[in-house]
N, C-alpha and C positions, 0 to 999 in steps of 0.2 A: 852375429854369432852369439852375443850375450843372451838373446831371447830365442835363439834357435829358429830364427825366421829365415827361410830360404829365399834368396833373391834371384837365383838362377843366372844363366849366362847373359840374358838380356839386361838384367839389373847390374851385373858386374861391368858389362860393356858401357852402360849408361853412366855408371860411377866413374869409369876411366875417362870417358869423353868429357863429363862434367869437370873432373879434376884437371884435365888438359885445358879446358876453357878458363878455369881459375888460374892455371899456370901461365897462360898467354897474357891474361890481364895483369897478373903480378909481375911478369917479366918486363912488360913495357912500362911499369911504374917504378921499378927498382931504383932508377936514378933520381926520381922525384920525391921519394918518400924515405924518411930517415929510419934508422933501426928501431927507434921507439915506436913509430907508427906501424911498422911491420909487426913488432911484438904485440901491440894492442890488437891488430887485425888477427893475428894467429890466436891470441888469447880469446878473442871474441868467437872465432870459429870453433875452438875447442869447447868453450863455454856453451855454445848453442848445441853442439853435438852431445855434450853431457846432459844438458837440459832435456833434449829429445829422449835420450835413453832413460833418464830418471822418470820423466812424465809417462813414457810408453810403458814402463814397468810398474807404475803406481797402481796397486790393486785396492788399496783402502785409503780413506781420507778424501779430501776435496782438492783435485788438481788445480781448480781455479783459485782457491784460497792460497795454496802453496805458491802459485805463480804470482799472485798479488803480493804475497810476503816478499818474494825475491825482488820484485820491482820496487816496493816501498823501502826495503833495506838499501838497495842500490841508490835510490834517490836520496835517502838520508845521508849515505856515505859521501855522495858526490856533490850535493847541493851545499852542504856546510862550507867546505873549502872554497867553492865557487862564489859564494855570496859576497865576499869582500872584493872580488875582482869583476863582478858583473854589474852592469848598470842597465837593468831591464825595467821598462815602464809597466804600469799595471796592464796595459793592453798586451804587452809582450808576454807577461806571465799568463794571461788568459790564453794566448796562443800556445805556450808551453804546456799548460794543463790540457787544452783541447787535443794537442798532438799526442800527449801521453795517453789520454783516454781513448781516442779513436784510432790513431795510427798504430800505437803500440798495444793498447788494451784490446781493441777489436781483433787485431792480428793474432794475439795470444788466444783469444776465444776460438777463432777459426782453427788455429793450429791444434789446440787441445781437443776440440771436437773431431778434427780429422785424424788424430792419433788413435782414435777408437776404431778407425776403419782401415788404416794403412799401416804398414810396418815402418820401423825406424829408418830403413834405407830409403824407402819411398818418400817419407817425410823430409829427409835430408835433401834429396834431389829436388823436391818441390820447393823447399825453402830457398834454393838457388835462384828461383825465378824473380823474387823480390829485388835483390841487388842488381840483377840484370836489367830490370825495367826502370830502375831509378834514373840512369842516364837518358832513357827515352823521355821520361816525364820532364827532366831538366831541359832537354832539347825542345820539347813542345812548348814548355812554359817560358823559357828564357832564351831560346835560340842558341844555346851553347851545346855544340855537337861533340860527341865522344870521339876519341882517337880511333885509328884503324885497329890497333891492338884490342881495345875495348870492344869494338864491334865484332871482331873475329872471335874473341873469347866469349862474348855474349851469345853469338850464334852457336858456338859449340855447346854452351850450357843449355840453351833452349833445345838444341838437337837431342841432347841427353835426356831432357825431360820428356820430349815427344817420343823418343825411342822407348823409354821405360813405360810410358802410359798408353802406348798404342801397340797393335799387332799381338803376336804371340811369341813367347820365349821358347827356349829349348825344351821346356817341360810340357809345351803345348797349351799352357794357360795364357789367357789374354789379360793384358793390363797388369796392375800391381798384384803382388802375391797376397 
């Protein structure tokens, strides 16, 4: 609504299904996660939504520079208090830096380039794929399999993504708006 991007009936249905998938995952974890964890998760979701909206609407300046500034500020704020409590080897720090550059940095590059071609709603739906695939990578790498609720929620989220990205919507257009 902020950028007057029409998402159509198919997009609304995809958002509803994706939200239901997140709800299923959340419902099955409520007993295992404290209020603080839920608050951080909600804050993270709101922050990502805000980030997508700000970046999508950015018409001047360097989106990559702004994103780099966000991440450097976050690192500066969080690393300071953690330093006294963490005991990380030089090899561990190398892994942290590599993860920041490739897993986070490369993901932001792809997201920012994608925002030039898709609307904010589509970007939000596509961003749901990453947390859904994390349990799959853990299962493949470590043999730790997700719960039934996680599988059902993940299937709903992936269905939402496929619904939004395939076929035609009520306006007769194909794929993302």
